[in-house]
N, C-alpha and C positions, 0 to 999 in steps of 0.2 A: 915385507908388506908391499904388495904389488899395486902400484898406483899408475902404471904406465898408460892404461886406457884413458884415464881421466886427463892426464897431462898431455897426451898426444891428440886426443880427439875432442875433448870438452873445451868450450870457449874460455878465453882468459877472463871472462866476466866472473867466473867462480870466485867465491870470497871466503866463507867461513872455513872451508877445507884447507886454506893456506895457514890458518891459525891452529887448526886441529888436524895435522897431517897423518891420519891413520884411516883404516877401513873398518867401519863399525858394522857389526853383524847382529847384535841384539841389544835390547834395553828393557829394563823393568824398574818401575818406581822412579827413583832418583839416580839410577846407575846405568851407564852405557858401557858396553863391552866390545872391544875390537876383535879382529880375527886372530890375533895372537893370544887372546884370553885376558888381556889387561883391562881392568875396570877403572872407570872414571866417574867421579861424583859430578852430577850435572847441575851447575849453577847458571845455566843458560836457558833451559826449559823451552827450547824451540822459539826463542825470542818472545815467550809468553803464550805460545800455542799449546803448551803442555802443563797447564796449571795443576792438573790432577795426576801428573807424572806419566811415565811411559807405560803403555799397555795395562791400564787398570783392569783387573779381572772382570769386574761387573760390566764394563763397557765392551770389552772384547767378547765376552760370552753373549751379550745381547746382539751384537753385530753378526757374530758367527751363526747364531740361531736364526736370525732373520734371513741370511743368505742361504742357509740349508733348507729353509722353507720356501725358497724361490721368491722371496720378497722383491718387489720392484725396486731397482737401484736408481734408474734414470727416468725422470718423469717431467722434465722442464718445470712448469709451475702448475701442473695438474694436481688435483686433490689426491692425497694419499693418507693412509692411517698414521704413519710416523709423523707427517707434518701436522696433522690435526692434534696428535697427542703432545707434540712439542709446543705448539701454539697455546693450547689449553693450559699446560703446566706452567709455561713461562708467564702467561697473563695472570694466572691465579696466584702463583707462589712467588714470583719475582716482582711483577709490576703492581698488581692490585695490593699486594702485601705492603708495598711502599707508598701507596696512594697515587700511583702514576696511571694515566690513561693515554697510552700510546698505541698507534697502529703499527704493524710490522710490515717491513718490506724485505723480501729475500733478494739480495743483490747477487751479482757474480760472487763466487766463493772466496774472495780475498778482501782484506781490509781496505786496500786502496780503491777497490770498486765500490765499497760502501761509502767511502768519502766522496767519490765521484758522484754517486747518486744523491748524496746529501747536498753537495754543491749545486747540482742541477735543480733539485727541488727548491732550495732556498732562492736561487735566482729566478726560477719560474714563479714563485709566490710573490716576490717583492719587485720584480721587474727591474732589478739592478744587477750590474755585472761584478762590481767590486766586492772583495771579501777582506776582512781583517784577520790576520794570523799573527802569532807571536814569534819573535826571534828565538831561535833554539828549538823550534817545532820540527817534528817529523810526522808527516801524515800519509806518506806513500810515494810510489815511484812512477805511477802513470801521470800524464801531463797535468791534469787538473790538480791532483793531490800533490804532485811535485812542485807546482807553483806555490803551494803553501809551505812546503818544506824548505828549511833554510840552510841545510848542510851544503856547502859549496861543491864538494866533489859529486854529490848526487845530482845537483842541479846542472852541472856541466855535461852530464850524460844526455840531457834533453836534446841538445843540438838545435835549439830554437829559443826564442824569447818566451819567458814564462810570465805572463801578465795578469792583469785584473785582480791583483792581490796587493794589499798594503801591509807591510810587516811592522808590527808595533814592538818597541823594546819591552822585554819581559820585566816584571816587577822586581826580580832579583838583580837586574843589571845596574851598573853605575852606583853601586852601594845602596840601592833601594830606589827604584824609579817609580814615579807616579804615573803608571800606565793608564789608569782611569782618567786622571786629569788631562793627560796628553790626548786621549781619544775624545774626550769632551771638547777640547779645544779644536781638534780637527773637524768635529761635527758641527761646531757652532761658528767657527771663524770663516767668513765668506772669502777669505784670501788664503785658506789652507792649501788650496790646489788639489785636494784629495776628495774623490767622489765618495758619497755616503754608501756604505756597503749593504749588501743583502743580508750578510751574516758575519758573526765573529766566531771563529773556531779555535778550540784549544784542547790540549791535554791537561787535565788537572794536575798531573805529575808528568813533566817532560822527561821521558825515559831516555831516548837516544840523544837528547840535548844535554844530558849530564846529571840526571836525577834531581830535578828541581820541582819541589811541591809548591803549588799555588795555594795560599792559605784560605781559610773559610771566609774571612772578611773581604778578601779580594774577589772571591767568586760571587759573594752576595752583591758587592758593588758593581761587578760586571753584569750580573743579571738585571740590576736596576737600570744601568746605563742602556742596555739593549732594549728593555721595555720602554724606557723614556723616549728613545729615538726610533722605535719601530724597526728594530734590527733583530734578526733571529740569532739565537745562541745555540751553537753546535758543540756538543761534548764528544770528543774522540776518545772512546773507551776501549779501543781495539787492543792496546797492550796493557793498560792499567786497570781495566775493568775485570769482571769475573772474579771478584774478591781479592785481587792482587794487593790492594792497599788496606785490606781489613774490612771493607764493606763491599757489597756486590758492585755498586757503582762508585767510582772515586769521588763523584760530586756530592754524594749523600751527606758528607760531613758538614756541608754548607747549608743544607736544607733547601736547595734550589731545585727548580725544574727546568732543565734545558728544553728548547723547542724541538731539537733533533739530536739523536744519539746514534753513534756508530759503534757496532760491535763486530768482532771477528776473532781470529786466533782461538782462544780457549772456549769460545761459545760452541764450537764444533765438537769439543771433547776428543781426547786421544789423538790430537793432531790432525783430525779430519777437517777438511775445508768447509767453512760456512761463514757467511757474513750477513749481518742484519742492519737495517736502518730503522730506528724507532722515531716516530714523529707525532706531534699533536694532531688530532683528528682533522681539524680545520685546514691543515696544510696538505691534506691528501687530494691534490688536484691533478694527479697523474691521469693521463688517458691510457687505456689498455695497451700494453706493449711499448710504452714510451721509454722505459728503461728495462732492458731485458738481460739475460745471460743464459747460455746453454746449460750451465751447471749450477744454476741457482737452486737452493733447497736440496742439496745432496741428501739422499735418504739415510745413508749410513751416518752422516754427520748429525742428522736430526736425532737418530737413535742414541748415538753416543752423547750428543749435546744434552738431551733430556736427562740422561743418567748423570751428567755433570751437574746439572741444575739440582737434581735430587740430592747429590752429595752436599752441595752448598746448603740446602735447606735442612737436611736431616743429620749431617755429620759435623755440624758446628765448624765448618771450614773458616768462616769469618773470624770467629773467636780464636781459633787455633793460629790463624795468620797473625792476629794481633799479639798473641802470646809469643810466637816464634820471632816476631819482629823485635820484641824486647830482648830476646836472647842474642840476636844479631847485634843490636845496639850496644848491649852490655859487653859483648866480646870485643867489638871494635874499639870501644872506649878503653877497656882494661888491657887488651892484648896487642892492638895494632897502633893506636895513637902514640903510645910510649916509644915505638920503634924509631920515630923521627918527628920532630916538631912541625915539619912541613906537610905532613899527612893530615887530611881532614876527611870527614865523611858526612853523608846526609841520606835520608830516605824515610820510608814509611812501610808498614806491613812487611811484605817480603820482596821489596825492590829497594836496593841500597846502592849507593855510589861511593867508592873510596877515591878521593881526589888527590892526584899527584901533580897538579898544575903549578905548584910552587917550586918544583924541581927544575933545574936549568936544562936537563936533558930528558929525552923520552924515556919514562920509566915503565909505561904500561905495555909496550910491545915485548920487551924481554920478560916482563912479569907474567903475561899470559902464557908465554912459552914455558916459563919455569913452572907455573901452575899445572900446565898440561903434562909436562914431564913427570910431575909428582902426583898426577891422577885427579886433576880438577879442571873442569871446563868452565871458563868464564870469559866474557867479552869486554871490550873497551869501547867507550862512547864519549860524547861531549866534545867541546872545543879542543881541537888538536888531539882528540882521542886520549885525553889526560885522565879520564875517569874509568875505574874498573867497576862494571855493573854486576851486582850480585842478585840473581833472580832465580832461585831454585824452585822446583815444584812446590806448590802450596802444601802438599801432603808429605813432604820430606820428613823422615823420622828425626827426632832430636839428635840422636847419635850421629847420623849422617850429616846433619846440618853443622854440628860442632866439629866433626872431623874435617869437613870441607873448609870451614873457617880456620882450622889449625893448619891445613895445607896452605891456605892463603897467607897466613902469618909467617910460616917458615919460608915460603917463596919470596915474600917481601924482604925478609932478613937476608936471604941469599943474594938477591939483587942489590940490596943496599951495601 
């Protein structure tokens, strides 16, 4: 396995390749193959960018056909047929079908840029600088999004003060924290010393924070708090949207309507780069060109993305995710928890975390290495990276899903 070029010339900032030290040459569905021909079941799914798996035939065929017909690939934000078709399908089959009336903004093609746009729009609308975010959050690596993110090692890379954000203890902390009551106190106490925010932003399931789901009652109370105090509610759906939790938007379970929603990763389909910001019509006070990006609205992403939306709507992706989520929960309960009483797990849909935080030593670093050796790609997240995150493609076959879980079980046994 020749990795000399990477190790000699690529920056030390490279990350995932250190956990998965091989050279991959192809991938299909839920399986990746390296140049030695070894296959790996993918429980990583491009950090959520590959909800529909690697190289789905229908997406690849549509993109190839478009290229062969000399379809325009780069167009800034000019009108194109693929953009029109994507917008019309998304509005009719995703938004209107759920009773939502949002305008769409195509930001630069990364999740962090969607968050940056959302922050700018919130501050522009409310005329306030502060934002509330939750401890355990991950919202991106550019400076605005990084100011919301709480992971210490990520924040250290900024090299400057990350301000204008107040971090609120999450409701799962301290044995069950009253986050709503805390924010109410901050907002009404004239000696809190904290400025009223333009917005509150959250992931309804904190993914990189360790797989913590915020329950429906909390989300409803948060919506009420924001409405009461004239604060915008931003839902970051970049990793846990696109049916990852069993509904297209993770906030649907609470029956709430956020003011602003960010989407990226799998919205582009097939790992193609695309990012969207959705917001209520009255918030659209942008002036032309006030937030731009050279590669916003990538045409191949729009083509693959529309096909991904079709899959959700016509192939019962949401129902299948709910069913497969039960398979994961049952397996972990019956096969993994009995291995050691210190192991716990939590999750929803097809995003699960196996928690090793009760162990006195780092279990997850050798564990992901053991999993990789045995043909399973899985990452670690959360405080001190003590949680193993299971996030396979939503379309993974039952056989592959159970085989991957079996590799995980045997790897845990080997490390124990």
